[in-house]
C-alpha positions as CSV (number, residue, x, y, z in Angstrom):
1,M,0.0,0.0,0.0
2,N,1.4,3.4,-0.8
3,A,0.3,7.1,-0.9
4,I,0.1,7.2,-4.7
5,Q,-2.4,4.3,-4.7
6,Y,-4.6,6.3,-2.3
7,S,-3.9,9.7,-3.7
8,G,-7.6,10.7,-3.8
9,E,-8.1,9.8,-0.2
10,W,-5.1,11.8,0.9
11,L,-6.2,14.8,-1.2
12,A,-9.6,14.6,0.6
13,L,-7.9,14.6,4.0
14,A,-5.7,17.5,2.9
15,S,-8.8,19.4,1.9
16,A,-10.3,18.9,5.3
17,V,-7.2,20.1,7.1
18,V,-6.8,23.2,5.0
19,W,-10.5,24.0,5.3
20,A,-10.3,23.6,9.1
21,V,-7.5,26.2,9.2
22,A,-9.5,28.6,6.9
23,V,-12.6,28.4,9.0
24,I,-10.9,30.3,11.8
25,L,-10.1,33.1,9.4
26,F,-13.5,33.0,7.8
27,R,-15.1,33.4,11.2
28,K,-13.0,36.6,11.8
29,S,-13.9,37.9,8.3
30,S,-17.7,37.3,8.8
31,L,-17.6,39.9,11.6
32,A,-17.0,42.6,9.1
33,I,-18.4,41.3,5.8
34,H,-21.9,40.0,5.1
35,P,-21.9,36.2,4.3
36,V,-23.0,36.7,0.7
37,G,-20.3,39.4,0.1
38,L,-17.8,37.1,1.8
39,N,-18.9,34.3,-0.6
40,L,-18.3,36.5,-3.6
41,G,-15.0,37.9,-2.4
42,K,-13.4,34.5,-1.6
43,N,-14.5,33.1,-4.9
44,L,-13.2,36.0,-7.0
45,L,-9.8,35.8,-5.4
46,A,-9.7,32.0,-5.8
47,I,-10.5,32.3,-9.5
48,I,-7.6,34.8,-9.9
49,L,-5.3,32.3,-8.2
50,I,-6.6,29.5,-10.4
51,V,-5.8,31.5,-13.6
52,L,-2.3,32.3,-12.2
53,T,-1.7,28.7,-11.4
54,S,-2.8,27.6,-14.8
55,L,-0.4,30.1,-16.4
56,I,2.5,29.0,-14.2
57,T,2.0,25.3,-14.6
58,G,1.3,25.5,-18.3
59,T,-2.3,24.1,-17.9
60,S,-4.5,25.2,-20.7
61,L,-7.2,27.6,-19.8
62,W,-9.4,25.8,-22.3
63,P,-8.2,22.2,-22.8
64,G,-10.7,21.4,-25.4
65,A,-13.1,19.6,-23.1
66,P,-16.5,18.5,-24.4
67,A,-19.3,21.0,-24.0
68,R,-21.2,18.6,-21.8
69,T,-18.3,18.5,-19.4
70,T,-18.1,22.3,-19.2
71,W,-21.8,22.6,-18.6
72,L,-21.8,20.0,-15.9
73,L,-19.0,21.7,-14.0
74,L,-20.7,25.0,-14.3
75,L,-24.0,23.4,-13.1
76,S,-22.1,21.8,-10.2
77,G,-20.7,25.2,-9.2
78,F,-24.1,26.8,-9.4
79,L,-25.7,24.0,-7.2
80,G,-22.8,23.5,-4.8
81,I,-21.5,27.0,-4.4
82,A,-24.1,29.6,-5.3
83,L,-27.2,27.7,-4.0
84,S,-25.8,25.3,-1.5
85,D,-23.5,27.8,0.2
86,T,-26.3,30.3,0.4
87,L,-28.7,27.8,2.0
88,F,-25.8,26.7,4.4
89,L,-25.3,30.3,5.5
90,W,-29.0,30.6,6.1
91,T,-28.9,27.4,8.2
92,L,-26.0,28.8,10.2
93,R,-27.9,31.9,11.0
94,L,-31.0,30.0,12.1
95,L,-29.3,27.2,14.1
96,G,-25.8,28.4,15.1
97,A,-22.5,26.7,14.4
98,S,-22.9,23.6,16.6
99,L,-26.4,22.5,15.4
100,T,-25.5,23.3,11.8
101,A,-22.5,21.0,12.1
102,I,-24.9,18.2,13.1
103,V,-27.2,18.9,10.2
104,D,-24.1,19.1,7.9
105,S,-23.3,15.4,8.7
106,V,-26.1,14.2,6.4
107,Y,-23.9,15.2,3.4
108,T,-22.0,11.9,3.5
109,P,-25.1,9.6,3.6
110,F,-26.6,11.6,0.7
111,V,-23.4,11.1,-1.3
112,I,-23.2,7.4,-0.5
113,I,-26.8,6.8,-1.5
114,L,-26.5,8.8,-4.8
115,S,-23.1,7.2,-5.6
116,F,-24.6,3.7,-5.1
117,I,-27.6,4.5,-7.4
118,F,-25.9,6.6,-10.2
119,L,-22.2,5.7,-10.1
120,G,-22.3,2.1,-9.1
121,E,-20.0,2.6,-6.1
122,R,-19.8,-0.3,-3.7
123,L,-18.1,0.2,-0.3
124,T,-16.7,-2.7,1.7
125,W,-18.0,-3.4,5.1
126,R,-14.8,-1.9,6.6
127,Q,-15.2,1.3,4.6
128,L,-18.9,1.6,5.6
129,M,-17.9,1.1,9.2
130,G,-15.2,3.8,8.8
131,V,-17.7,6.2,7.2
132,G,-20.2,5.5,10.0
133,L,-17.6,6.2,12.7
134,I,-16.7,9.5,11.1
135,V,-20.3,10.7,10.8
136,L,-21.1,9.5,14.4
137,A,-18.0,11.3,15.7
138,I,-19.0,14.6,14.1
139,I,-22.5,14.3,15.6
140,I,-21.1,13.5,19.1
141,I,-18.5,16.2,19.2
142,T,-20.8,19.0,17.9
143,K,-23.8,17.9,20.0
144,N,-21.4,17.9,23.1
145,Q,-20.2,21.3,22.2
146,A,-23.7,22.6,21.8
147,E,-24.7,21.2,25.2
148,N,-21.6,22.4,27.1
149,D,-20.8,25.8,25.5
150,N,-24.1,26.7,23.9
151,P,-22.7,30.0,22.6
152,E,-25.6,30.8,20.4
153,G,-28.3,30.4,23.0
154,P,-31.6,28.4,22.7
155,V,-33.1,27.9,19.2
156,S,-36.8,28.3,18.7
157,R,-38.9,25.4,17.4
158,H,-39.7,27.4,14.2
159,H,-36.0,28.2,13.5
160,L,-35.0,24.6,14.3
161,I,-37.5,23.1,11.8
162,L,-36.7,25.6,9.1
163,G,-32.9,25.3,9.7
164,I,-33.1,21.5,9.5
165,I,-35.0,21.8,6.2
166,M,-32.6,24.4,4.7
167,G,-29.6,22.4,5.9
168,N,-30.8,19.2,4.4
169,L,-31.5,20.9,1.2
170,A,-28.1,22.5,1.1
171,M,-26.4,19.1,1.7
172,G,-28.6,17.5,-0.8
173,L,-27.7,20.0,-3.5
174,L,-24.0,19.7,-2.7
175,A,-24.2,15.9,-3.0
176,I,-25.9,16.2,-6.4
177,A,-23.2,18.7,-7.4
178,V,-20.6,16.0,-6.6
179,I,-22.3,13.2,-8.4
180,I,-22.8,14.9,-11.7
181,I,-19.1,15.8,-12.1
182,K,-17.5,12.6,-10.9
183,P,-17.8,10.8,-14.3
184,V,-16.3,13.6,-16.3
185,L,-13.4,14.6,-14.0
186,S,-11.2,11.8,-15.4
187,D,-11.0,13.6,-18.8
188,V,-9.9,17.1,-17.6
189,P,-7.1,18.6,-15.5
190,V,-8.0,19.3,-11.8
191,I,-6.9,22.9,-12.0
192,W,-9.2,23.7,-15.0
193,A,-12.2,21.8,-13.5
194,T,-11.8,23.7,-10.2
195,G,-11.8,27.0,-12.1
196,I,-14.9,26.2,-14.2
197,R,-16.8,25.0,-11.2
198,L,-15.8,28.2,-9.3
199,A,-17.0,30.3,-12.2
200,G,-20.4,28.5,-12.1
201,G,-20.8,29.4,-8.5
202,T,-19.5,33.0,-8.8
203,L,-21.2,34.3,-12.0
204,P,-24.8,34.3,-10.4
205,L,-23.4,36.3,-7.4
206,L,-21.9,38.9,-9.7
207,V,-25.4,40.2,-10.5
208,L,-26.2,41.1,-6.9
209,P,-23.8,44.1,-6.4
210,F,-25.7,45.9,-9.2
211,I,-29.0,45.6,-7.4
212,P,-29.3,48.6,-4.9
213,R,-31.0,46.6,-2.1
214,F,-28.1,44.2,-2.0
215,R,-25.2,46.6,-2.5
216,N,-24.5,47.0,1.2
217,M,-23.6,43.3,1.4
218,F,-20.5,43.9,-0.8
219,T,-19.2,47.4,0.1
220,P,-17.0,46.0,2.9
221,L,-15.0,44.2,0.2
222,L,-13.7,47.6,-0.9
223,K,-11.9,48.2,2.4
224,L,-8.4,46.9,2.2
225,D,-8.2,46.2,5.9
226,N,-11.0,43.6,5.6
227,W,-8.8,41.5,3.3
228,K,-6.1,40.8,5.9
229,N,-8.2,37.8,7.1
230,L,-10.2,37.2,3.9
231,A,-7.2,36.9,1.6
232,P,-5.4,34.0,3.5
233,A,-8.9,32.4,4.2
234,S,-9.7,32.4,0.5
235,F,-6.3,31.1,-0.4
236,L,-6.6,28.2,2.0
237,G,-10.3,27.5,2.1
238,T,-11.4,28.2,-1.4
239,Y,-8.3,27.9,-3.7
240,L,-6.3,25.1,-2.0
241,S,-9.3,23.3,-0.4
242,L,-11.3,23.1,-3.6
243,L,-8.2,21.9,-5.6
244,F,-7.7,19.1,-3.1
245,W,-11.4,18.4,-2.9
246,I,-11.8,18.1,-6.7
247,G,-8.7,16.0,-6.8
248,G,-10.1,13.7,-4.2
249,I,-13.3,13.2,-6.1
250,K,-11.4,12.5,-9.3
251,Y,-9.1,9.9,-7.9
252,A,-11.2,8.2,-5.2
253,F,-14.8,7.0,-4.6
254,A,-17.1,10.0,-4.0
255,S,-18.5,8.2,-1.0
256,I,-15.0,8.0,0.7
257,T,-14.1,11.6,-0.3
258,A,-17.3,12.9,1.2
259,A,-16.6,11.3,4.6
260,L,-13.0,12.3,4.7
261,S,-13.8,15.9,3.7
262,Q,-16.2,16.1,6.7
263,L,-13.3,15.5,9.0
264,S,-12.7,19.3,8.8
265,T,-15.2,19.5,11.8
266,I,-12.9,17.4,13.8
267,F,-9.8,19.2,12.7
268,V,-11.5,22.6,13.7
269,F,-12.0,21.3,17.2
270,V,-8.4,20.0,17.4
271,L,-7.1,23.4,16.2
272,A,-9.4,25.3,18.6
273,T,-8.2,23.2,21.5
274,L,-4.5,23.7,20.6
275,F,-4.5,27.4,19.8
276,L,-7.7,28.8,21.3
277,K,-7.6,26.8,24.5
278,E,-11.2,25.5,24.1
279,K,-12.4,23.1,26.8
280,V,-11.5,19.4,26.4
281,T,-13.9,16.8,27.7
282,R,-13.7,13.0,27.7
283,T,-16.6,12.8,25.2
284,R,-14.7,15.0,22.7
285,I,-11.5,13.0,23.1
286,I,-13.4,9.8,22.4
287,A,-15.1,11.4,19.3
288,V,-11.8,12.5,17.9
289,M,-10.4,9.0,18.3
290,M,-13.5,7.5,16.6
291,A,-13.1,10.0,13.7
292,F,-9.4,9.1,13.1
293,L,-10.1,5.3,13.4
294,G,-13.0,5.8,10.9
295,A,-10.6,7.6,8.5
296,F,-8.1,4.8,8.7
297,L,-10.8,2.2,8.0
298,A,-12.3,4.3,5.1
299,I,-8.9,4.7,3.4
300,Y,-7.4,1.2,3.9
């Protein structure tokens, strides 16, 4: 067994680690920039970085891919970035971070079911056990955090129901966005595919700054000081994380990639414990151990 044989799985893990670091910076940026403006800003910077990377590496900006591949990548970006991210941010506002993370865990089961039906992916019992441990660990650690810290305060029944609906819809759209591009990724470079998918998720947002009622969402992007956190967050969380994520989907089962990518929730907790001195409990330690055991079983 070697790292090359499991390159897709390692890329998915790398995506989770990089995203976990970026989350800390995105949290700081969200204090000064509206989530929709934040979404557009991070995407635009990532697209610029993708173009520069293509020029430096000699990757063609238009590799002659079939029109169907291009349209599927654009559609994936629209569903997974423009729509899903917006619904996810709405869920975050309704439920708070901890409960949203629990709802977010339905992403992996959605991908497994759709991959089974449309891609013919079949996981071994060991891989299924690993995926199950990862999802269970995420639910345990976020539920424990919500019960112990409860930073957002109580959630009303109305917000809870609406948030669960929005969150499930967001994860369902993201799962569909993964499934529709999996079959075509083998024919195109990862860098180009990432750029086209980003374009599909960014172009619809470009209309909003020209609508007066939405303009205030984007004016903070014009302040240079707001980019001190947004720039590195975009580099790590949108540019690098998406490259690794697309590479993971290309070279590994979508089901395994989905589970490993969700380890970002665990990595965020580990980083917060190390650098922000967040409280450590026995339940959280057990959840982290379950998650890493699950990752091992899912990969090998």
